[in-house]
C-alpha positions as CSV (number, residue, x, y, z in Angstrom):
1,M,-12.3,20.9,-9.5
2,L,-13.3,20.0,-13.0
3,T,-12.8,22.9,-15.5
4,V,-15.5,22.9,-18.2
5,P,-14.4,25.3,-20.9
6,P,-16.7,28.3,-21.7
7,K,-19.1,28.0,-24.6
8,V,-19.3,30.5,-27.5
9,T,-22.6,31.2,-29.1
10,D,-23.1,31.1,-32.9
11,R,-24.1,34.8,-32.6
12,A,-20.7,35.7,-31.0
13,F,-18.8,33.8,-33.7
14,A,-20.9,35.4,-36.4
15,R,-20.2,38.9,-35.0
16,L,-16.5,38.1,-34.8
17,A,-16.6,37.0,-38.4
18,E,-18.2,40.3,-39.4
19,I,-15.4,42.2,-37.6
20,N,-12.7,40.1,-39.2
21,N,-14.2,40.4,-42.7
22,T,-13.4,44.1,-42.6
23,A,-10.0,43.8,-40.8
24,E,-6.7,43.8,-42.6
25,V,-5.4,41.0,-40.3
26,P,-8.1,38.8,-38.8
27,Q,-7.6,38.2,-35.1
28,A,-9.0,36.1,-32.3
29,L,-11.4,37.4,-29.6
30,R,-9.5,37.3,-26.3
31,V,-11.6,36.9,-23.2
32,A,-9.7,37.4,-20.0
33,V,-10.4,37.9,-16.3
34,E,-8.4,40.5,-14.3
35,G,-8.5,41.7,-10.7
36,G,-10.3,45.1,-10.3
37,G,-13.6,46.6,-11.3
38,C,-16.4,47.5,-9.0
39,S,-17.0,43.9,-7.8
40,G,-13.4,42.4,-7.5
41,F,-12.9,40.9,-11.0
42,Q,-13.5,42.3,-14.4
43,Y,-13.6,40.9,-17.9
44,E,-11.3,42.1,-20.6
45,I,-12.5,41.4,-24.1
46,K,-10.3,42.5,-27.0
47,L,-9.0,41.4,-30.4
48,D,-5.6,39.7,-30.1
49,A,-3.3,37.0,-31.5
50,P,-3.5,33.6,-29.7
51,D,-0.7,32.6,-27.4
52,A,0.8,29.2,-27.1
53,D,-0.8,28.4,-23.7
54,D,-4.3,29.7,-24.7
55,L,-7.4,27.6,-24.9
56,V,-8.7,28.1,-28.4
57,L,-12.4,27.8,-29.1
58,E,-13.2,27.7,-32.8
59,G,-16.4,28.1,-34.8
60,Q,-17.4,29.6,-38.2
61,G,-13.8,29.9,-39.1
62,Q,-13.2,32.2,-36.1
63,K,-11.2,31.8,-32.8
64,V,-12.0,32.8,-29.3
65,V,-9.1,32.5,-26.9
66,V,-8.8,32.3,-23.1
67,D,-5.5,32.3,-21.2
68,S,-4.8,29.6,-18.7
69,V,-5.0,32.0,-15.7
70,S,-8.5,33.2,-16.7
71,L,-9.8,29.8,-17.6
72,P,-10.9,28.6,-14.0
73,F,-12.9,31.8,-13.6
74,L,-14.8,31.1,-16.9
75,T,-15.7,27.5,-16.2
76,D,-19.0,26.7,-17.9
77,A,-19.5,30.4,-18.9
78,V,-21.3,31.4,-22.1
79,I,-19.7,34.1,-24.4
80,D,-22.4,35.8,-26.4
81,F,-23.0,38.9,-28.5
82,T,-26.1,41.0,-27.7
83,E,-27.6,44.0,-29.5
84,E,-29.7,46.3,-27.3
85,L,-31.0,49.9,-27.5
86,I,-28.0,51.1,-25.6
87,G,-25.5,49.4,-27.9
88,A,-24.1,46.1,-29.0
89,R,-21.4,44.2,-27.2
90,F,-19.9,40.8,-26.4
91,T,-21.3,39.5,-23.1
92,I,-20.4,36.8,-20.6
93,E,-22.9,34.8,-18.7
94,N,-20.9,33.3,-15.9
95,P,-22.5,30.8,-13.5
96,N,-19.4,31.2,-11.1
97,A,-20.1,34.9,-10.5
98,T,-22.0,35.4,-7.2
99,S,-22.7,39.0,-8.0
100,S,-22.1,41.5,-10.8
101,C,-22.4,45.2,-11.2
102,G,-24.5,47.2,-13.6
103,C,-21.8,47.7,-16.2
104,G,-21.8,44.0,-17.0
105,T,-18.0,43.7,-17.0
106,S,-17.3,43.4,-13.3
107,F,-18.2,40.5,-11.0
108,S,-17.3,38.7,-7.8
109,M,-17.0,35.0,-6.9
């Protein structure tokens, strides 16, 4: 199976730049997939330092990293940043997910 790396929107890179402009030590945005959540898998999104085996996606002077275990689950996904009435957050539009739950961080394949 061909693994197409996830895409990161300009909006997501711009928000990460805003976060890092106020941070003492700029970091990468780590997007990972773990077992658990209400649908079987869940996303973990956090600020972190890149590891040697990470896929590094760069834009606007920022880095988004995905570990090698999570990468197949994120094939052709889109990492974005959205602002809504209920709050602002990084989101993942994943074409591999067959269903997801209302929280937006849990999915199944």
